[in-house]
Backbone bond lengths (Angstrom), bond angles and torsions (degrees), N, CA, C in turn:
res aa  C-N    CA-C-N  psi(-1)  N-CA   C-N-CA  omega(-1)  CA-C   N-CA-C  phi
1 M - - - 1.464 - - 1.527 110.22 -
2 F 1.341 115.56 132.55 1.457 119.51 177.58 1.527 109.65 -77.15
3 K 1.337 115.00 142.15 1.459 121.40 179.40 1.528 109.03 -112.32
4 V 1.307 115.31 127.52 1.461 121.65 -178.13 1.527 108.93 -116.87
5 L 1.322 115.72 128.63 1.459 121.44 177.94 1.530 109.29 -108.42
6 I 1.334 115.59 128.47 1.458 121.79 177.93 1.528 107.74 -116.62
7 T 1.342 116.90 116.61 1.467 119.63 -175.97 1.529 113.84 -108.82
8 D 1.314 117.29 -5.86 1.464 122.30 170.48 1.524 106.43 -129.93
9 P 1.318 118.76 135.42 1.466 120.77 -173.68 1.527 113.03 -58.41
10 I 1.338 115.89 136.84 1.462 121.49 170.75 1.529 107.73 -122.98
11 A 1.311 116.28 170.39 1.458 121.35 -177.03 1.533 110.77 -59.56
12 P 1.331 117.50 141.00 1.470 121.29 179.27 1.527 112.67 -54.61
13 E 1.341 116.95 -31.94 1.462 119.71 179.24 1.522 111.29 -62.82
14 G 1.334 116.36 -34.26 1.459 120.06 177.42 1.509 112.42 -69.78
15 V 1.332 115.65 -42.40 1.468 120.31 177.50 1.526 110.02 -59.77
16 E 1.331 115.79 -40.79 1.469 120.73 -177.95 1.524 111.37 -64.54
17 I 1.331 117.02 -37.14 1.469 120.35 177.79 1.526 110.69 -58.67
18 L 1.329 115.92 -42.71 1.466 120.57 -179.45 1.528 111.71 -68.41
19 K 1.315 116.64 -40.37 1.465 119.96 179.52 1.525 111.58 -67.59
20 E 1.334 115.54 -38.88 1.469 119.36 178.85 1.518 111.93 -65.86
21 A 1.337 116.50 -22.98 1.469 120.82 177.15 1.525 111.45 -78.60
22 G 1.335 116.36 -4.55 1.462 120.54 179.21 1.515 113.90 90.51
23 F 1.331 117.74 12.12 1.458 121.10 -179.51 1.528 110.83 -83.48
24 Q 1.328 115.33 151.06 1.466 120.23 167.94 1.526 106.93 -82.60
25 V 1.304 116.83 122.06 1.465 121.17 -176.22 1.527 109.30 -116.79
26 D 1.310 116.30 120.22 1.464 122.01 178.30 1.522 109.36 -114.15
27 E 1.328 116.59 120.48 1.460 121.98 177.74 1.521 108.41 -99.63
28 R 1.341 115.76 110.33 1.465 121.24 -174.70 1.536 110.56 -131.15
29 P 1.322 118.10 73.24 1.459 119.72 -178.65 1.520 114.11 -64.59
30 E 1.345 116.63 -15.90 1.468 119.38 179.99 1.532 112.30 -83.28
31 W 1.318 117.36 -8.31 1.464 120.36 -179.13 1.534 109.93 -85.95
32 K 1.304 115.88 97.68 1.459 122.79 177.29 1.536 108.12 -133.03
33 G 1.330 116.46 156.08 1.461 121.03 175.06 1.515 112.98 57.29
34 E 1.333 116.63 -127.20 1.467 122.17 -177.52 1.519 111.91 -60.86
35 K 1.325 116.12 -35.23 1.465 120.37 -179.74 1.525 110.40 -63.05
36 L 1.305 116.65 -38.84 1.458 120.48 178.25 1.519 110.59 -68.92
37 I 1.312 116.73 -41.81 1.468 120.86 178.10 1.523 110.58 -59.50
38 E 1.320 116.67 -40.44 1.472 121.69 -178.67 1.520 112.54 -68.31
39 N 1.337 118.13 -26.95 1.467 120.54 -170.16 1.522 115.56 -115.47
40 I 1.330 118.36 1.13 1.456 121.06 -173.58 1.529 113.32 -73.70
41 K 1.318 116.74 -20.09 1.469 120.37 -177.81 1.535 110.66 -58.82
42 G 1.319 114.94 140.22 1.459 120.61 175.63 1.519 114.43 91.16
43 Y 1.317 118.12 -9.10 1.460 120.54 179.76 1.526 110.91 -93.18
44 H 1.322 114.58 141.91 1.457 120.71 -179.36 1.530 112.37 -96.67
45 A 1.337 116.65 -23.20 1.462 120.98 -179.88 1.518 109.26 -141.38
46 L 1.325 115.29 144.46 1.464 122.37 177.01 1.523 107.88 -126.65
47 I 1.329 116.20 127.39 1.462 121.25 177.74 1.514 108.83 -115.31
48 V 1.345 115.62 128.39 1.466 121.61 -178.97 1.525 109.07 -133.77
49 R 1.322 115.07 170.06 1.456 121.21 166.54 1.528 106.12 -117.05
50 S 1.319 118.92 -122.19 1.465 118.69 -177.20 1.527 113.29 -101.08
51 A 1.332 117.81 -20.35 1.466 120.10 -173.77 1.530 112.64 -72.40
52 T 1.318 117.53 -38.90 1.461 121.26 -178.19 1.525 110.43 -77.80
53 K 1.323 115.69 129.98 1.461 121.29 176.33 1.534 108.09 -99.50
54 V 1.318 115.50 112.01 1.467 120.79 -179.66 1.521 107.29 -92.32
55 T 1.315 114.99 87.33 1.462 122.10 -174.57 1.527 111.29 -84.17
56 A 1.325 114.92 173.65 1.462 119.94 176.03 1.527 110.95 -60.82
57 D 1.332 117.80 -34.55 1.466 121.63 178.85 1.521 111.46 -67.18
58 V 1.326 116.60 -39.03 1.473 120.36 176.66 1.519 109.57 -62.79
59 I 1.315 115.82 -46.46 1.468 120.49 -178.19 1.523 111.18 -65.16
60 A 1.317 117.36 -39.83 1.467 121.12 179.22 1.523 111.80 -64.42
61 A 1.327 116.62 -31.12 1.467 120.72 -179.15 1.519 112.95 -80.53
62 A 1.325 116.42 -12.93 1.469 121.03 -176.04 1.522 110.05 -86.40
63 D 1.312 116.59 103.43 1.472 120.06 -173.10 1.531 113.81 -81.11
64 T 1.334 118.22 -22.41 1.473 119.93 -177.47 1.519 113.30 -123.35
65 L 1.320 116.89 7.89 1.464 120.73 -173.49 1.524 111.37 -67.55
66 K 1.331 115.43 129.39 1.454 122.00 -180.00 1.523 113.20 -110.47
67 V 1.349 116.27 -28.17 1.450 118.85 -172.89 1.529 110.31 -152.68
68 I 1.339 115.52 143.13 1.457 122.73 174.09 1.521 107.48 -118.55
69 G 1.312 116.90 130.69 1.461 121.26 178.79 1.518 110.12 -115.18
70 R 1.322 116.64 128.76 1.461 121.62 175.99 1.522 108.14 -107.77
71 A 1.322 116.55 111.39 1.462 121.18 178.35 1.523 108.38 -77.64
72 G 1.320 116.30 80.32 1.448 122.31 -176.08 1.513 110.20 161.25
73 V 1.320 115.05 -168.14 1.462 120.32 -172.62 1.520 112.31 -93.35
74 G 1.334 116.67 -65.52 1.456 120.89 -172.31 1.521 113.23 -67.10
75 L 1.325 114.54 152.48 1.464 120.92 178.75 1.525 111.48 -120.19
76 D 1.336 117.67 16.94 1.451 120.02 -175.48 1.530 112.84 -72.63
77 N 1.332 118.52 -10.26 1.468 120.08 175.71 1.525 111.92 -93.14
78 I 1.329 116.94 6.76 1.469 121.94 178.52 1.530 108.51 -121.45
79 D 1.324 116.83 130.58 1.461 120.93 177.58 1.535 107.92 -77.37
80 L 1.326 115.87 93.46 1.464 120.90 -174.62 1.523 111.95 -67.35
81 K 1.316 116.89 -33.12 1.463 120.86 179.15 1.521 110.32 -64.44
82 A 1.331 116.64 -45.85 1.468 120.59 179.10 1.521 110.63 -65.15
83 A 1.323 116.75 -39.34 1.466 119.81 179.04 1.526 110.86 -61.92
84 K 1.318 116.13 -43.78 1.463 120.35 179.62 1.521 110.99 -64.12
85 E 1.321 116.62 -41.50 1.469 120.37 179.73 1.525 112.07 -62.55
86 H 1.326 117.02 -29.90 1.463 121.15 -179.92 1.528 112.58 -95.82
87 G 1.330 116.76 6.78 1.465 120.37 177.89 1.512 113.67 69.16
88 I 1.329 117.07 29.29 1.464 121.71 -178.39 1.523 109.55 -99.28
89 E 1.322 116.15 127.44 1.460 121.74 178.51 1.534 109.49 -76.46
90 V 1.329 116.30 145.57 1.469 121.18 178.44 1.522 108.89 -127.06
91 F 1.342 115.67 127.41 1.463 121.73 176.86 1.527 109.99 -119.58
92 N 1.324 115.46 152.66 1.462 120.00 169.13 1.518 108.73 -136.93
93 T 1.333 116.82 -173.95 1.462 120.91 -178.71 1.526 109.01 -129.58
94 P 1.315 117.00 71.62 1.471 120.52 -170.17 1.518 115.00 -63.22
95 G 1.313 118.06 -26.97 1.459 118.92 -176.73 1.510 114.90 -98.36
96 A 1.321 117.32 -11.68 1.461 120.30 -170.22 1.517 113.76 -65.39
97 T 1.325 117.32 -35.46 1.462 120.18 -177.00 1.528 112.57 -111.99
98 A 1.336 116.73 16.79 1.462 120.15 -176.64 1.529 111.75 -59.82
99 I 1.320 117.04 -44.03 1.466 120.04 -179.71 1.520 110.12 -65.08
100 S 1.325 117.17 -41.31 1.465 120.83 -179.40 1.525 111.33 -58.94
101 V 1.317 117.06 -47.75 1.468 120.90 -178.05 1.530 110.27 -68.87
102 A 1.326 116.42 -41.04 1.461 119.74 179.48 1.525 111.32 -61.85
103 E 1.323 117.08 -39.61 1.464 120.13 179.35 1.532 111.48 -67.49
104 L 1.335 116.90 -35.36 1.462 118.71 175.53 1.526 110.18 -64.69
105 A 1.331 117.11 -43.96 1.464 120.55 178.41 1.525 110.65 -59.64
106 L 1.326 116.89 -39.99 1.459 120.20 177.17 1.531 110.72 -65.02
107 G 1.331 116.15 -39.34 1.455 119.82 175.60 1.518 111.85 -61.12
108 F 1.321 116.74 -38.45 1.467 121.29 176.33 1.538 111.04 -62.35
109 I 1.329 115.95 -42.91 1.467 120.20 179.88 1.530 110.03 -58.47
110 L 1.324 116.55 -47.37 1.467 120.64 -179.07 1.525 111.42 -69.67
111 S 1.322 116.73 -35.65 1.468 120.39 178.42 1.519 111.44 -62.22
112 C 1.337 116.08 -42.12 1.462 120.01 -179.99 1.529 111.63 -75.42
113 A 1.312 116.74 -33.28 1.466 119.51 -179.66 1.529 111.41 -67.89
114 R 1.331 117.07 -36.47 1.461 120.90 -173.70 1.531 113.46 -115.12
115 W 1.325 117.49 9.90 1.472 122.27 176.82 1.527 112.62 57.29
116 I 1.305 117.36 35.04 1.468 120.62 -172.79 1.531 113.26 -59.74
117 P 1.329 119.96 -49.85 1.480 118.32 -178.09 1.520 112.97 -65.16
118 I 1.349 117.15 -38.94 1.460 120.02 -178.17 1.527 110.33 -69.13
119 A 1.330 116.10 -41.52 1.460 119.89 178.88 1.530 110.86 -63.48
120 D 1.309 116.93 -37.60 1.465 121.25 176.86 1.530 110.55 -61.06
121 R 1.332 115.83 -46.79 1.465 119.45 179.49 1.531 111.54 -63.36
122 S 1.332 116.19 -35.88 1.455 120.93 179.85 1.534 111.19 -63.55
123 I 1.316 116.10 -46.26 1.471 120.61 178.23 1.525 110.77 -60.45
124 R 1.323 115.58 -43.98 1.469 119.72 -178.90 1.528 111.98 -64.80
125 A 1.339 116.16 -24.73 1.463 120.79 178.05 1.529 111.84 -85.12
126 G 1.330 116.53 5.82 1.449 120.66 176.64 1.515 114.71 85.40
127 K 1.344 116.83 16.02 1.462 120.38 -177.26 1.535 110.61 -101.77
128 W 1.334 115.37 164.01 1.467 121.74 174.71 1.526 106.94 -137.10
129 E 1.372 115.25 85.30 1.464 121.53 -170.16 1.532 111.20 -108.07
130 K 1.313 115.28 55.32 1.464 120.72 -174.65 1.526 112.80 -55.78
131 K 1.325 117.47 -44.50 1.467 120.54 -176.55 1.522 112.46 -71.01
132 R 1.320 116.08 -23.86 1.464 119.65 -177.10 1.527 111.77 -69.94
133 F 1.320 116.60 -33.01 1.460 119.39 -169.88 1.526 112.51 -100.52
134 K 1.328 115.03 54.37 1.461 119.24 174.66 1.519 108.53 -75.19
135 G 1.320 116.36 120.43 1.458 120.64 -175.36 1.511 113.08 -98.10
136 I 1.294 115.60 -170.48 1.460 123.43 174.23 1.519 108.07 -129.65
137 E 1.332 115.98 150.96 1.462 120.22 173.96 1.531 109.32 -80.85
138 V 1.316 115.52 148.29 1.466 118.33 172.99 1.526 110.67 -85.39
139 Y 1.312 116.59 -20.39 1.459 121.03 177.34 1.527 110.24 -57.55
140 G 1.309 115.32 128.78 1.457 120.35 178.94 1.513 114.99 83.39
141 K 1.325 117.14 -7.16 1.465 120.49 178.93 1.532 109.93 -84.02
142 T 1.329 114.92 164.63 1.472 120.80 -179.73 1.516 109.97 -103.84
143 L 1.318 114.95 125.56 1.456 121.73 174.22 1.520 108.60 -102.06
144 G 1.323 116.73 124.86 1.457 121.48 174.85 1.511 109.83 -105.05
145 I 1.313 116.54 124.62 1.464 121.59 -178.79 1.522 108.70 -110.18
146 L 1.319 115.92 124.36 1.463 121.36 175.82 1.520 107.71 -100.74
147 G 1.319 116.27 105.45 1.457 122.66 -174.84 1.513 109.67 99.06
148 I 1.333 117.17 96.20 1.462 120.82 -172.66 1.526 109.93 -109.37
149 G 1.347 115.05 53.76 1.464 120.74 173.78 1.514 110.12 -84.35
150 R 1.333 116.25 -143.78 1.465 120.09 -176.07 1.526 112.04 -62.17
151 I 1.334 116.48 -49.00 1.464 119.68 -177.54 1.522 110.56 -68.12
152 G 1.324 116.28 -46.24 1.453 119.91 179.06 1.516 112.38 -58.62
153 T 1.330 116.29 -37.68 1.467 120.67 178.49 1.521 111.30 -66.55
154 E 1.330 117.14 -42.84 1.465 120.18 178.24 1.527 111.05 -62.70
155 L 1.331 117.06 -38.36 1.460 120.11 176.80 1.530 110.23 -67.04
156 A 1.323 116.81 -41.18 1.466 120.79 179.57 1.526 111.00 -59.22
157 K 1.316 117.66 -41.21 1.472 121.35 178.23 1.521 110.50 -58.33
158 R 1.316 115.72 -47.26 1.461 120.61 -175.11 1.522 111.98 -71.57
159 A 1.321 116.60 -39.84 1.461 120.54 179.24 1.528 110.44 -66.72
160 S 1.315 116.55 -39.88 1.458 120.89 178.54 1.525 110.88 -62.22
161 A 1.337 116.13 -38.74 1.467 120.47 178.95 1.525 111.86 -65.09
162 L 1.342 117.35 -23.58 1.461 121.79 177.92 1.530 112.44 -89.08
163 G 1.315 115.61 4.05 1.462 119.35 177.41 1.510 114.35 87.27
164 M 1.328 117.89 19.03 1.450 121.10 177.53 1.531 110.31 -88.50
165 E 1.310 116.50 146.56 1.455 120.99 169.37 1.524 107.03 -82.87
166 V 1.316 117.47 130.62 1.459 120.88 -176.01 1.522 109.59 -113.75
167 I 1.330 114.72 122.20 1.464 121.28 172.67 1.526 107.45 -119.58
168 A 1.312 117.29 158.80 1.461 119.08 -176.22 1.516 110.94 -152.23
169 Y 1.319 113.40 154.19 1.460 121.07 170.78 1.518 108.21 -126.67
170 D 1.315 115.83 131.28 1.460 122.03 175.36 1.520 106.88 -155.88
171 P 1.338 117.92 119.27 1.467 119.67 -176.36 1.528 113.70 -64.24
172 F 1.341 116.34 -13.56 1.466 119.70 -177.68 1.528 112.90 -105.43
173 V 1.320 117.41 2.63 1.468 120.90 -177.35 1.525 109.21 -126.26
174 E 1.332 116.63 124.63 1.456 120.93 179.40 1.521 112.23 -94.50
175 K 1.346 116.40 -35.07 1.452 121.13 -176.56 1.508 109.01 -140.54
176 H 1.338 116.50 144.10 1.458 120.70 -177.80 1.520 109.62 -135.28
177 E 1.337 116.37 148.30 1.458 120.51 -175.52 1.527 113.66 -71.72
178 I 1.329 117.54 -20.35 1.467 120.62 -178.01 1.522 111.59 -120.37
179 A 1.312 116.08 -52.96 1.465 120.53 -175.40 1.529 111.52 -81.10
180 R 1.322 115.65 146.18 1.457 120.68 171.45 1.517 107.90 -87.48
181 M 1.327 117.09 121.85 1.448 121.61 -176.31 1.530 109.99 -78.93
182 V 1.334 114.97 128.13 1.461 121.85 -179.45 1.526 108.26 -134.95
183 S 1.311 115.95 -178.58 1.463 119.78 179.23 1.524 110.82 -77.79
184 F 1.310 115.83 164.91 1.463 121.76 177.01 1.523 110.46 -57.82
185 D 1.319 117.15 -47.09 1.463 121.10 -179.13 1.530 111.65 -65.09
186 D 1.331 116.99 -32.26 1.468 120.05 177.69 1.523 111.10 -65.65
187 V 1.322 116.71 -40.87 1.463 119.53 176.67 1.522 109.66 -59.76
188 L 1.335 116.36 -46.99 1.461 120.38 -178.00 1.521 111.82 -60.27
189 S 1.315 117.14 -43.34 1.469 120.54 -171.88 1.520 113.57 -85.36
190 R 1.328 118.16 -22.58 1.467 120.18 -172.14 1.519 114.49 -105.96
191 A 1.327 118.03 -20.29 1.463 120.08 -172.22 1.530 112.02 -84.10
192 D 1.327 115.19 139.88 1.463 121.11 171.02 1.525 110.60 -81.88
193 F 1.317 115.81 -33.64 1.460 123.67 176.60 1.523 107.21 -127.05
194 I 1.325 116.77 135.98 1.467 121.71 177.52 1.522 108.29 -124.34
195 S 1.331 116.01 126.55 1.462 120.65 -179.80 1.523 109.35 -121.55
196 L 1.328 116.12 130.65 1.464 121.90 -175.91 1.522 110.54 -97.60
197 H 1.317 115.45 132.02 1.468 120.88 177.33 1.529 108.43 -141.80
198 L 1.340 113.73 66.66 1.466 122.33 -173.15 1.515 110.34 -129.04
199 P 1.322 118.01 151.69 1.467 119.70 171.51 1.518 110.23 -75.08
200 L 1.312 116.51 161.99 1.467 121.06 174.90 1.518 108.61 -91.26
201 T 1.323 115.74 114.01 1.464 122.37 178.36 1.526 108.27 -134.15
202 E 1.326 115.98 178.90 1.468 119.28 175.18 1.527 110.76 -59.84
203 D 1.332 116.47 -33.82 1.458 120.56 -177.89 1.523 112.66 -76.61
204 T 1.339 117.50 -30.03 1.471 119.29 -175.85 1.519 113.04 -98.61
205 Y 1.326 118.88 -7.16 1.460 120.71 178.90 1.538 110.17 -60.90
206 H 1.328 116.01 123.19 1.471 122.86 -179.20 1.537 111.97 53.88
207 M 1.323 116.16 35.41 1.467 118.55 178.58 1.531 110.94 -69.03
208 I 1.333 116.90 -18.89 1.455 121.52 172.44 1.526 107.56 -111.49
209 S 1.336 116.10 105.69 1.461 121.44 -178.57 1.536 108.59 -138.61
210 D 1.318 117.26 -160.09 1.463 121.14 -174.35 1.526 113.16 -52.48
211 K 1.311 115.75 -47.93 1.470 120.77 -176.65 1.524 111.41 -61.38
212 E 1.331 115.60 -40.54 1.460 120.42 -178.76 1.534 111.27 -71.08
213 F 1.340 116.71 -39.71 1.462 119.03 177.96 1.525 110.86 -61.75
214 E 1.319 116.72 -36.26 1.461 120.41 -179.98 1.523 111.48 -63.23
215 K 1.318 116.99 -30.44 1.464 121.21 -178.30 1.523 112.45 -78.53
216 M 1.327 117.28 -14.90 1.467 120.87 -176.94 1.521 110.97 -77.44
217 K 1.333 114.38 159.77 1.461 120.61 174.09 1.525 109.81 -61.80
218 D 1.317 116.62 147.40 1.457 119.42 169.56 1.530 107.85 -64.27
219 G 1.320 115.96 131.17 1.461 119.68 -178.92 1.511 114.60 85.41
220 A 1.319 117.63 12.29 1.465 120.58 177.59 1.530 110.53 -69.65
221 V 1.310 114.86 163.79 1.470 122.91 177.39 1.524 107.94 -122.56
222 I 1.333 116.65 134.37 1.462 119.90 177.07 1.521 109.94 -122.66
223 I 1.330 114.81 141.17 1.457 122.23 -175.43 1.524 108.95 -129.76
224 N 1.326 116.32 132.04 1.462 120.18 175.91 1.522 109.66 -128.13
225 A 1.336 114.97 103.09 1.460 121.69 173.23 1.523 108.61 -117.61
226 A 1.342 115.38 29.18 1.467 120.92 -176.26 1.518 110.77 -104.54
227 R 1.338 115.65 -84.85 1.452 120.50 -179.99 1.527 109.17 -143.87
228 G 1.331 115.92 139.08 1.449 120.25 174.16 1.515 109.91 -63.88
229 G 1.313 116.32 144.13 1.460 120.12 -178.85 1.510 113.21 102.46
230 V 1.330 117.53 -20.92 1.459 119.83 176.05 1.532 109.71 -69.74
231 V 1.342 115.38 -34.98 1.460 121.03 175.79 1.529 109.29 -102.69
232 D 1.311 116.65 130.78 1.461 122.28 174.06 1.532 107.28 -72.32
233 E 1.325 116.83 108.19 1.462 120.59 -172.55 1.526 112.33 -66.48
234 N 1.310 118.08 -33.78 1.466 120.32 177.45 1.529 111.00 -65.27
235 A 1.323 115.49 -41.27 1.463 119.89 177.46 1.529 110.50 -67.03
236 L 1.322 116.68 -36.92 1.468 120.95 178.07 1.528 110.78 -62.08
237 V 1.322 116.20 -44.42 1.462 120.46 179.01 1.526 110.34 -58.57
238 K 1.327 116.59 -43.37 1.468 120.24 179.80 1.530 111.31 -63.84
239 A 1.322 116.46 -41.67 1.464 120.74 -178.26 1.525 111.52 -67.19
240 L 1.309 117.13 -34.09 1.467 120.68 177.80 1.523 111.34 -74.34
241 R 1.308 116.27 -43.01 1.465 120.26 -178.43 1.526 112.27 -67.54
242 S 1.322 116.09 -33.14 1.470 120.08 -178.58 1.525 112.11 -78.07
243 G 1.336 117.26 -14.09 1.454 120.74 -176.13 1.511 113.73 88.90
244 K 1.329 117.41 0.49 1.464 120.12 177.09 1.526 110.47 -57.22
245 L 1.340 116.60 -43.21 1.459 122.03 177.67 1.515 110.15 -99.85
246 R 1.299 116.28 141.54 1.466 121.36 172.72 1.515 110.34 -68.56
247 C 1.329 114.82 -43.11 1.462 120.98 -171.71 1.522 107.89 -167.14
248 A 1.300 116.45 163.29 1.463 121.91 173.04 1.516 107.95 -146.56
249 A 1.322 115.58 161.18 1.463 120.70 178.49 1.522 108.87 -141.92
250 L 1.325 115.51 132.29 1.464 121.63 -179.27 1.523 110.62 -126.88
251 D 1.315 115.05 133.59 1.466 120.76 170.22 1.522 110.36 -110.69
252 V 1.345 116.32 -10.79 1.465 121.90 -175.96 1.521 109.31 -134.44
253 Y 1.335 116.11 155.41 1.461 121.04 -170.19 1.516 110.04 -143.85
254 E 1.325 115.51 157.87 1.462 119.37 176.98 1.520 110.77 -63.45
255 H 1.314 116.40 -37.20 1.464 121.77 175.50 1.525 107.41 -126.65
256 E 1.317 116.42 122.86 1.457 120.31 -177.09 1.522 110.84 -114.78
257 P 1.350 116.99 124.29 1.465 126.00 -5.68 1.525 111.61 -73.60
258 P 1.341 117.93 163.23 1.461 119.42 176.66 1.526 110.17 -61.07
259 P 1.324 118.75 145.40 1.471 121.03 179.13 1.527 111.27 -56.85
260 E 1.327 115.57 154.48 1.465 120.28 -178.50 1.524 112.26 -59.66
261 D 1.327 117.05 -30.25 1.463 119.89 -178.97 1.536 112.52 -94.79
262 S 1.332 117.41 13.31 1.465 120.30 -179.82 1.524 110.36 -64.15
263 P 1.336 117.73 132.50 1.470 120.19 177.32 1.524 112.76 -62.97
264 L 1.330 117.18 -18.20 1.469 120.19 177.79 1.522 111.01 -57.93
265 R 1.332 116.43 -33.75 1.457 120.97 -176.62 1.534 112.77 -72.10
266 E 1.324 117.06 -14.59 1.471 120.77 -173.25 1.523 113.45 -97.56
267 I 1.311 118.11 -13.91 1.463 120.86 -171.00 1.527 110.56 -89.35
268 E 1.320 115.94 124.85 1.461 120.39 -173.46 1.521 112.45 -71.79
269 N 1.339 117.26 -40.60 1.464 119.50 -176.74 1.526 112.05 -89.09
270 L 1.318 115.14 41.56 1.461 122.87 176.84 1.522 108.15 -133.10
271 V 1.313 116.66 119.23 1.467 122.58 179.98 1.527 108.53 -91.56
272 L 1.317 116.79 126.85 1.461 121.89 -176.81 1.529 110.78 -122.75
273 T 1.330 115.80 133.92 1.466 121.13 172.07 1.531 108.34 -133.35
274 P 1.333 118.03 153.63 1.468 121.42 -171.78 1.532 114.57 -88.84
275 H 1.331 116.71 63.79 1.469 123.00 176.22 1.526 111.15 54.65
276 I 1.336 115.30 55.70 1.465 120.85 -175.88 1.523 112.90 -107.12
277 G 1.330 117.39 11.68 1.461 120.09 -174.93 1.515 114.05 -51.17
278 A 1.310 116.90 -42.82 1.470 120.86 -177.73 1.527 112.62 -94.59
279 Q 1.323 116.20 2.80 1.462 120.42 -172.41 1.529 112.01 -86.22
280 T 1.319 115.63 70.28 1.458 120.89 170.07 1.524 107.87 -125.47
281 I 1.303 116.20 155.12 1.471 120.54 178.89 1.517 110.15 -58.84
282 E 1.335 115.83 -44.81 1.460 119.89 -176.38 1.527 111.59 -69.27
283 G 1.334 116.12 -43.81 1.459 120.12 -178.91 1.513 112.30 -64.35
284 Q 1.325 116.74 -42.49 1.457 119.99 -179.84 1.525 111.78 -69.12
285 R 1.321 116.32 -33.32 1.465 118.85 176.27 1.522 110.48 -64.81
286 R 1.341 115.73 -48.08 1.469 119.34 179.14 1.525 110.88 -60.96
287 S 1.321 115.84 -42.92 1.461 120.55 -177.76 1.522 111.53 -64.29
288 G 1.333 116.47 -45.82 1.464 120.35 -179.42 1.512 112.84 -64.55
289 V 1.326 115.67 -42.68 1.467 119.94 179.41 1.524 110.68 -66.14
290 E 1.335 116.25 -42.10 1.458 119.79 -177.26 1.527 111.72 -66.42
291 I 1.339 117.50 -44.63 1.467 118.27 -177.46 1.531 110.52 -70.50
292 A 1.333 117.28 -36.28 1.464 120.06 177.77 1.528 110.56 -63.95
293 T 1.319 116.21 -40.61 1.465 120.26 179.28 1.524 111.17 -64.83
294 K 1.335 116.23 -41.39 1.462 119.84 178.72 1.528 111.76 -64.27
295 I 1.335 116.42 -41.67 1.465 120.48 179.21 1.526 110.17 -65.97
296 R 1.319 116.91 -45.95 1.468 121.01 179.02 1.526 110.92 -58.24
297 D 1.329 116.75 -48.65 1.468 120.68 -176.73 1.533 110.75 -66.19
298 F 1.329 117.03 -36.04 1.471 119.52 -179.59 1.526 110.38 -68.27
299 L 1.324 118.20 -43.46 1.461 120.78 -176.80 1.520 112.77 -73.81
300 T 1.325 117.48 -23.38 1.468 119.25 -175.66 1.515 113.03 -106.84
301 K 1.320 117.52 5.40 1.468 119.32 -177.35 1.520 111.40 -70.63
């Protein structure tokens, strides 16, 4: 009998798929770090989301592990080099939560355009600052997307429907059905709103920093619902404080959660959410079902 360990919660429908296949399924969200290393022996499959860090030490301790499944997009919490060295297959679900993340990015665009979070806080503080919160329409504005894969494409569809011009830069895409492909510098200089949908790699680490902010339009808006570290947070703070940027929105951070003394927490024209891009009922259901199906099919092939 195959044994499957799940250390980050997935949709019940996904768990049921594995049980119906005759697998022993153990859900142990408390097994992280050393605890996971101590208990990984004997399992044939490991399913995680973003909270569990599948390090080289975890992989080395896994004597029977055949496959690791990430119910989500990014794989930066899994040591892919160690997995390959041990002959362990790694799967993810890159398309399952694309709509969820794209809709959050769209929500960020509207939040920054109309000052929705700040106006909400103002009302709750007993104020009535109608004249202060003069917004802008997104209609007719230019959205620049950095990384036009599944999520970027879903955002492009929605932005286009709102009357936005969509341009994009992606080193792996020459032509796109919605976005007009331009250079990286063109996105920076021409876009009113910039949304990042890139993995975190050596090449993308701090790809948006002081130099890049300087190239942007005065009053631009930047959104990162991709991976922390793609945006240099210190440079972002400077750009917001100086007025270079109208607003920014982050769902991801270099350190999660941000430290209590992080300047990010002090800036009013910065919208912050706790890495909830994929956190929808529909997205998590699709993700759980998809990763469970991939694990089942791999172990029974």
